[in-house]
C-alpha positions in Angstrom: 178.9 -111.9 37.2 181.8 -112.3 34.7 184.3 -111.2 37.2 183.0 -113.6 39.9 182.9 -116.6 37.6 186.4 -115.9 36.3 187.8 -115.6 39.8 186.3 -118.9 40.8 187.7 -120.6 37.7 191.1 -119.0 38.4 191.3 -120.2 42.0 190.2 -123.7 41.3 192.6 -124.1 38.4 195.4 -122.8 40.4 194.7 -125.2 43.3 194.6 -128.2 40.9 197.9 -127.1 39.2 199.7 -126.7 42.5 198.6 -130.2 43.6 200.1 -131.7 40.4 203.4 -129.8 40.3 204.1 -126.7 42.3 207.4 -126.1 40.5 205.8 -125.9 37.0 202.9 -123.8 38.4 205.3 -121.2 39.9 207.1 -121.0 36.6 203.9 -120.4 34.8 203.0 -117.6 37.3 206.3 -115.8 36.7 204.7 -114.1 33.7 201.7 -113.0 35.9 203.1 -109.4 36.4 203.2 -109.1 32.6 199.3 -109.4 32.8 198.8 -107.1 35.8 201.0 -104.1 35.1 199.9 -103.5 31.5 196.3 -103.9 32.6 196.6 -101.1 35.2 198.3 -98.8 32.7 196.0 -99.7 29.9 192.9 -99.0 32.1 194.1 -95.5 32.8 194.9 -94.9 29.2 191.6 -96.3 28.0 189.7 -94.1 30.4 191.5 -91.0 29.1 190.7 -91.9 25.5 187.1 -92.6 26.4 186.8 -89.2 28.1 188.3 -87.6 25.0 185.9 -89.5 22.8 182.9 -88.4 24.9 184.0 -84.8 24.6 184.4 -85.0 20.8 181.0 -86.7 20.5 179.4 -84.0 22.6 181.0 -81.3 20.5 179.8 -82.9 17.2 176.3 -83.5 18.7 176.0 -79.9 19.8 176.8 -78.6 16.3 174.4 -81.1 14.7 171.6 -79.9 17.1 172.3 -76.2 16.5 173.2 -76.1 12.8 171.2 -78.9 11.3 167.8 -77.9 12.8 165.5 -76.0 10.4 166.2 -72.5 12.0 170.0 -73.2 12.3 170.3 -74.4 8.7 168.3 -71.4 7.4 170.6 -69.0 9.3 173.7 -70.7 7.9 172.4 -70.4 4.4 171.3 -66.8 4.8 174.7 -65.7 6.0 176.5 -67.6 3.2 178.7 -69.9 5.2 177.5 -73.5 4.5 180.9 -74.6 3.2 182.6 -73.4 6.4 180.0 -75.1 8.6 180.4 -78.3 6.6 184.2 -78.1 7.0 183.9 -77.5 10.7 181.5 -80.5 11.1 183.9 -82.7 9.0 186.8 -81.7 11.3 184.7 -82.7 14.4 183.6 -85.9 12.8 187.2 -86.7 12.0 188.2 -86.3 15.6 185.4 -88.7 16.6 186.6 -91.2 14.0 190.3 -90.9 15.0 189.7 -91.4 18.7 187.4 -94.4 17.9 190.2 -96.0 15.8 192.8 -95.3 18.5 190.6 -96.8 21.2 189.9 -99.9 19.1 193.6 -100.4 18.2 194.7 -100.0 21.8 192.2 -102.6 22.9 193.2 -105.0 20.1 196.9 -104.6 20.9 196.3 -105.1 24.6 194.3 -108.4 24.1 196.8 -109.6 21.5 199.7 -109.0 23.9 197.9 -110.9 26.7 197.3 -113.8 24.3 201.0 -113.8 23.3 202.0 -113.9 27.0 199.7 -116.9 27.7 201.3 -118.7 24.7 204.8 -118.1 26.1 203.6 -119.5 29.5 202.3 -122.6 27.7 205.7 -123.0 26.0 207.5 -122.8 29.4 205.1 -125.5 30.8 205.8 -127.9 28.0 209.5 -127.2 28.1 210.0 -127.7 31.9 207.3 -130.4 32.0 208.9 -132.3 29.1 212.3 -132.1 30.9 210.7 -133.6 34.1 209.0 -136.3 32.1 212.2 -137.3 30.3 213.9 -137.5 33.7 211.0 -139.7 34.9 210.1 -137.4 37.8 206.7 -136.4 36.3 204.2 -138.4 34.4 203.7 -137.3 30.8 200.0 -137.2 31.3 200.5 -134.7 34.1 202.4 -132.4 31.7 199.5 -132.5 29.3 197.0 -131.9 32.1 199.1 -128.9 33.3 199.2 -127.5 29.8 195.4 -127.8 29.4 194.9 -126.3 32.9 197.1 -123.4 32.0 194.8 -122.4 29.2 192.0 -122.3 31.9 194.3 -120.2 34.1 195.2 -117.4 31.6 191.8 -117.2 29.9 190.2 -115.9 33.2 193.3 -113.7 33.7 192.8 -112.2 30.3 189.1 -111.7 30.9 189.8 -110.0 34.3 192.4 -107.7 32.8 189.9 -106.8 30.0 187.2 -106.2 32.6 189.3 -103.6 34.3 189.7 -101.8 31.0 185.9 -102.0 30.5 185.2 -100.7 34.0 187.5 -97.8 33.6 185.9 -96.9 30.3 182.4 -97.2 31.7 183.4 -94.9 34.7 184.1 -92.1 32.2 180.4 -92.3 31.0 179.2 -92.5 34.6 181.2 -89.3 35.4 179.3 -87.3 32.8 176.0 -88.8 33.9 176.6 -88.1 37.6 177.8 -84.5 36.8 174.3 -83.8 35.7 172.5 -85.9 38.3 174.5 -84.1 41.0 173.3 -80.7 39.9 170.8 -79.6 42.5 167.4 -78.7 41.0 166.5 -75.1 41.5 162.8 -75.9 41.8 161.8 -78.7 44.3 158.4 -79.7 45.5 157.7 -79.8 49.2 156.6 -83.1 50.7 153.4 -81.5 52.1 152.6 -79.6 48.9 148.9 -79.2 48.2 146.8 -78.7 45.1 145.4 -75.3 43.8 141.9 -75.0 45.2 139.0 -75.5 42.7 137.1 -72.5 41.3 138.3 -69.1 39.9 141.9 -68.3 40.7 143.4 -65.0 41.8 147.0 -64.1 41.2 149.1 -62.1 43.6 152.7 -60.8 43.7 153.8 -59.6 47.1 157.1 -57.8 47.5 158.9 -60.0 44.9 162.6 -59.5 44.3 164.4 -61.8 41.9 167.7 -62.3 40.2 168.6 -65.0 37.7 171.0 -67.7 38.9 174.5 -67.7 37.6 175.4 -70.2 34.8 177.5 -72.4 37.1 174.3 -73.2 39.1 172.2 -74.4 36.2 174.7 -75.9 33.7 178.1 -77.6 33.3 181.1 -76.4 31.4 181.4 -79.8 29.7 177.9 -79.6 28.3 178.5 -76.1 26.8 181.9 -76.9 25.4 183.7 -74.1 27.3 186.5 -74.1 29.9 184.6 -72.3 32.6 181.1 -71.0 32.9 180.1 -67.4 33.5 179.8 -66.9 37.2 177.9 -63.7 37.0 174.4 -63.8 38.3 172.3 -63.0 41.3 171.8 -59.4 40.4 168.2 -58.4 41.0 166.1 -57.9 37.9 162.9 -57.4 39.8 162.6 -55.0 42.7 159.6 -55.1 45.2 157.0 -56.1 42.6 153.5 -56.2 44.1 150.1 -56.5 42.4 147.0 -58.6 42.4 144.8 -59.9 39.6 141.3 -60.8 40.9 139.6 -63.9 39.6 138.4 -63.5 36.0 140.3 -60.2 35.6 143.0 -59.1 33.2 146.3 -57.5 34.3 148.5 -56.1 31.5 152.3 -55.6 31.8 153.8 -53.0 29.5 157.1 -51.2 29.3 160.5 -51.2 27.5 162.3 -54.3 26.3 164.3 -55.9 29.1 162.2 -54.2 31.8 161.4 -57.5 33.5 157.9 -58.3 32.1 158.7 -61.8 30.9 160.5 -62.5 34.2 157.3 -61.7 36.1 155.5 -64.1 33.8 158.0 -66.9 34.4 157.7 -66.7 38.2 154.0 -67.3 38.1 154.1 -70.9 36.7 157.2 -71.4 39.0 159.8 -71.7 36.3 161.9 -69.9 38.8 161.4 -69.1 42.5 161.4 -65.6 43.9 164.4 -64.7 46.0 162.3 -62.7 48.5 158.5 -62.0 48.7 156.0 -64.5 47.4 153.9 -65.4 44.3 150.4 -66.6 45.3 147.5 -68.4 43.6 144.3 -68.0 45.5 146.3 -66.7 48.5 148.7 -69.8 48.6 152.4 -69.4 47.8 153.3 -71.3 44.7 156.1 -73.0 46.7 153.5 -74.7 48.8 151.6 -76.1 45.7 152.2 -79.2 43.7 153.9 -78.8 40.3 151.1 -80.9 38.7 148.3 -78.6 40.0 150.2 -75.5 38.9 150.5 -76.9 35.4 146.8 -77.8 35.3 145.9 -74.2 36.5 148.2 -72.0 34.5 148.5 -71.9 30.7 151.0 -69.8 28.7 151.2 -68.6 25.1 154.6 -67.2 24.1 155.6 -65.1 21.1 157.4 -67.9 19.3 154.4 -70.3 19.4 156.6 -73.4 19.7 155.3 -76.7 18.2 156.8 -80.1 18.1 157.7 -81.9 14.9 154.5 -84.0 15.1 151.0 -84.0 13.9 148.4 -81.2 14.7 146.6 -83.8 16.8 149.7 -84.8 18.8 150.6 -81.1 19.5 147.0 -80.5 20.8 146.8 -83.6 22.9 150.0 -82.5 24.7 147.7 -80.2 26.7 145.0 -82.9 27.4 145.8 -86.5 26.4 142.3 -87.7 27.1 140.6 -85.1 24.9 138.0 -86.4 22.4 137.8 -85.7 18.7 134.9 -83.3 19.4 137.0 -81.5 22.1 139.8 -81.0 19.6 137.5 -79.6 16.8 135.8 -77.3 19.3 139.1 -75.9 20.4 140.1 -75.4 16.7 136.8 -73.6 16.0 137.2 -71.3 18.9 140.8 -70.5 17.9 139.5 -69.7 14.3 141.6 -72.6 12.8 139.0 -75.3 12.1 138.6 -74.3 8.4 142.3 -74.5 7.7 142.8 -77.9 9.4 139.8 -79.3 7.6 141.2 -78.2 4.3 144.5 -80.0 4.8 144.8 -83.4 3.0 145.6 -85.2 6.3 143.5 -83.0 8.5 144.5 -83.5 12.2 147.2 -85.9 11.2 149.1 -83.3 9.2 152.7 -83.0 10.5 153.5 -79.3 11.2 157.3 -79.7 10.8 160.1 -78.7 13.2 158.9 -75.8 15.4 155.8 -75.7 13.2 157.6 -74.2 10.2 155.0 -75.5 7.7 152.4 -73.1 9.2 152.5 -69.3 9.1 153.2 -67.3 12.2 149.5 -66.5 12.8 148.5 -70.1 12.3 151.1 -71.3 14.7 149.9 -68.8 17.3 146.3 -69.9 16.9 147.3 -73.5 17.2 149.0 -72.8 20.5 145.9 -70.9 21.6 143.8 -74.0 20.6 146.1 -76.0 22.8 145.4 -73.6 25.6 141.7 -73.8 25.1 141.9 -77.6 25.1 143.7 -77.6 28.4 141.0 -75.5 30.1 143.4 -73.8 32.4 142.0 -71.1 34.8 144.9 -68.7 34.5 146.3 -67.5 31.2 149.7 -65.9 30.5 150.2 -64.2 27.2 153.8 -63.2 26.6 153.9 -61.1 23.5 151.5 -63.4 21.8 151.0 -61.1 18.8 154.4 -59.4 18.7 155.6 -60.6 15.3 152.3 -60.8 13.4 150.9 -58.6 10.6 147.7 -56.8 11.1 145.5 -59.5 9.4 147.1 -62.3 11.4 146.9 -60.2 14.6 143.2 -59.6 14.1 142.6 -63.4 13.8 144.8 -64.2 16.8 143.0 -61.4 18.8 139.7 -63.1 18.1 141.1 -66.4 19.3 142.5 -64.8 22.4 139.1 -63.3 23.2 137.9 -66.9 23.4 140.9 -68.0 25.4 140.6 -65.2 28.0 136.9 -65.4 28.5 136.1 -66.0 32.2 139.8 -66.6 33.0 142.3 -64.7 35.1 144.9 -63.3 32.7 148.3 -61.8 32.8 149.1 -60.2 29.4 152.5 -58.9 28.3 152.4 -56.7 25.2 154.4 -53.9 23.4 151.4 -53.1 21.3 149.2 -51.1 23.5 146.2 -51.8 21.4 146.2 -55.3 22.9 145.8 -54.1 26.5 143.4 -51.2 26.3 140.6 -53.2 27.8 142.7 -54.6 30.7 141.2 -54.2 34.2 144.7 -53.1 35.5 147.7 -52.0 33.5 151.2 -52.1 35.1 154.0 -50.1 33.6 157.3 -51.9 34.3 160.7 -50.2 34.0 164.0 -51.6 35.2 162.3 -54.3 37.2 160.0 -51.9 39.1 156.3 -51.1 38.7 156.4 -47.4 38.1 152.7 -46.8 37.2 149.5 -48.7 37.6 145.9 -48.0 36.6 143.4 -48.4 33.8 144.1 -47.2 30.2 142.1 -44.0 30.8 143.7 -43.3 34.2 147.2 -43.8 32.9 146.7 -41.5 29.9 145.3 -38.8 32.1 148.3 -39.1 34.4 150.7 -38.1 31.6 153.5 -40.5 32.7 155.5 -43.3 31.0 152.3 -45.0 29.7 151.1 -41.9 28.0 154.6 -41.5 26.5 154.5 -45.1 25.2 151.0 -44.6 23.9 151.8 -41.4 22.1 154.9 -43.0 20.5 152.7 -45.8 19.0 149.6 -44.0 18.0 150.5 -40.5 17.1 152.9 -41.3 14.2 151.6 -41.3 10.6 149.6 -44.5 9.7 149.3 -45.6 13.3 145.5 -45.5 13.3 145.4 -47.9 10.3 147.9 -50.2 11.9 146.1 -50.2 15.3 142.4 -49.7 14.6 
């Protein structure tokens, strides 16, 4: 709108000035290139500085996010380098400050120069107009009118020149935004996608092969503050994985670290899509289901028990915003956490801190289980839910998990084999392949990899006390 109004003002003013005296008008326009040429050069220079400023801001923001979070700050303190981190942040902040000052100074000098040119043009009009007025070939009133009109001519010119600079600067921001918007999402919902059918849900993997996408397909070099992204990727980490979990049954995945257990768990809620084969819920490929119904059907408890820096109530309502107070307390009771929450001064309104650091590991896990209970999802994934807990906390969490798994289809990942003894089906995963399958008793009798893992855990001194 500013550009259009300035163009209209410019054209009308120019027409009136030409009608009064075309000679003086042309003289005033001699200085027009002094407006146009610097505006073009300044626009390019400003765009370059804006791009540099965006990069410096991104670098500073990345360090703030990583280093100034609770875990990041703790890590810096533990390894004794807070002074170095502070100096590095100060250097990045200085770069942001310096580019900001350079940008502001360039804009100020540019506008001041344009104002000076318009003043020179005004002096020329008065000089030539005064000469014509003394000769009697031009009315003195016309000279004054031309001078006043000239201010209406150069003001829009200055604004239009500044608009080019602003547009070039804005385009830099748009470039960064469109870089992200132009990234094709890995997971898309089909137009004819349907909901997961009601009732108990079965889970099935049929000939699944999968390799994680390379970094250049899921991120941008400018976001990660690197010159180029790692182009490796696409190597299969799962090979022909097939199994079925009947409704209400538990399937356990065990094996070495890095064998592909968590990858299997991530394919089920469709965090990634299988390269070949299919993952099915009630016999329907997850690629044919709506994302909303998958989220309503599948719940997941991970080993870190992530919580937001909000109240206990807010963290629980994330699972079901319409839950009542009674629903919340019922979920807390079933997760063996009601007594703790009731003892807190602010109760449900207690803020848990960043990533829930104000709670112990066991309390965090039980709160994520309470969230799962509140959501009432029909399929439960437990990814090392008790991996980092002591025996006492593990026992409390196991009780809560018993409530969470009751009547639900479950996929449980665990290194501690005590967690999976009662599973209806145990799958031993190694190097992305299912190498053994069966019940606890069957696998022990087979004398394979499961029996080896079991013996490693339970036949060492003190194992029986650690895993009653």
